[in-house]
N, C-alpha and C positions, 0 to 999 in steps of 0.2 A: 171556828174561824181561826185564821192564821195571823200571826203578827210578824211584821217586817221591821227589823231594827235598822235605824238610819244612823249613820255615824258621820260626823262632820269631819271632812278631810282637808281642812284649810291648813296650809303650811306657813309657817312664819319665816323660814329661811328659803331663799330661792335655790333651786337645783342648778348645778352647772350644766350648760348646754353643750351638747356634742355636735361637732361638725362632721358630717359624713362626706366622704369623697367618692365620687362615682368612678374616677380613674385614678389608679395608683400613680404616685410620683414617678417620673421617668428615671430609669436606671441605665446608665451608659455602660455597656459591657466592655471589658478590657480587650476582648478579641471576638471576632465574629463566630457564630455558632458553626460547627462543622456540618457540611452538606451530607445528608444521608439519602441513599436511594433505596426505594423499596424493590421488591422482586420484579414487579411490573415495570418500574422505572428502568431497571437494568435491562430488561428485555427490550424495551422501547429504544434505549440508547444503542444496544447491540444491533438491533434491526436497522436503525438509521445509519450507523457506521457501515454496516454490511451493504446496504443499498447504495451509499455514496461510493464505496470501493467498487462495487459491481458496475455502476454507471461509468465510473472513471475508466475501468478496464475495457468496457465496450467502446467508449469514445476514443481512448488512446490506442487501443488495439487495432481499430479500423484504420486510423490514420497512419500507424506505423506499417501495417501490412500493405497499404496502398502506395507507398512511396518506393518506387524503383526507377531511379533516374539513370542507371548505367546503360551505356550503349552496348550493342552486341559486340562480342570479341571474336576476332577471327581465330579459329582453332583448327587443329589437325588431330587425327587419331593415332595414338601410339600404343602398340601392344607390348606389355611388360615381358621382358626377357629374364631368364634365370640369373639371379644375383643382382638384378637392377633395383635401385631404390628410387624414391621420388627425388632425392638430391641429384642423382645421376641424370635422370630424365630432365629435371629443371635446368641443370648445367648445360646439357646438350641443346635445349630449346632456346635458352637465353644466354649465350656464351659471354657476352660483354656486360650483362646486367646483374642485378641483385638476385642471387639464387634463392635466398630466403623468401623474397616477395613472390618469386615464380612458383616456389613450392606451395605457398599459401594460395595462390591463384589456382593451381591445379587441384588442390584439396577442395576449394570452393566450387570450382566448375564441375567436379565429379561427385560432390556431396559425400565425400569420404568422412568417416567418423574421426580419423586422425591420420597423421602422415606415415604411420608404421603399419605393417601387416599387409603389404601388397601381395597379391597372389600372382603367380606366374601365368601368363596368358590373358590377363585382364586388359581390356581396352580402355584407355584413358584419353580424355579430351585434354589437349595441351595447347596453350595459347601460342600463336605465331607472332614472333617479334621480328621487326624489320632490322636489317643489319646497318 
């Protein structure tokens, strides 16, 4: 047979009680924590910005291309002679007006890349100005 020893565990001095806290006391940070983006977050932000820019380009591009309020301009055709420049042609077409504006108008009418480099024999549309 086995014997079990029994010991009397009565305490004469009470134990100090512990108070447990379920939530730690709030600590107010001095500054906010920095925002960190994961790789997936960066991809999502990049895709969203790209989509917004693409939609803006489609919306604004269509409205810019569709606005052409200018009236047709009366023009005549001039063939470039040897030694002639756009300045000479513009001065002959608009003798009393602003030659610079006339040169710009000839460049725009003929879709020239710039005002220099005219080739002899080229036919140009030149606006007709009333005297």
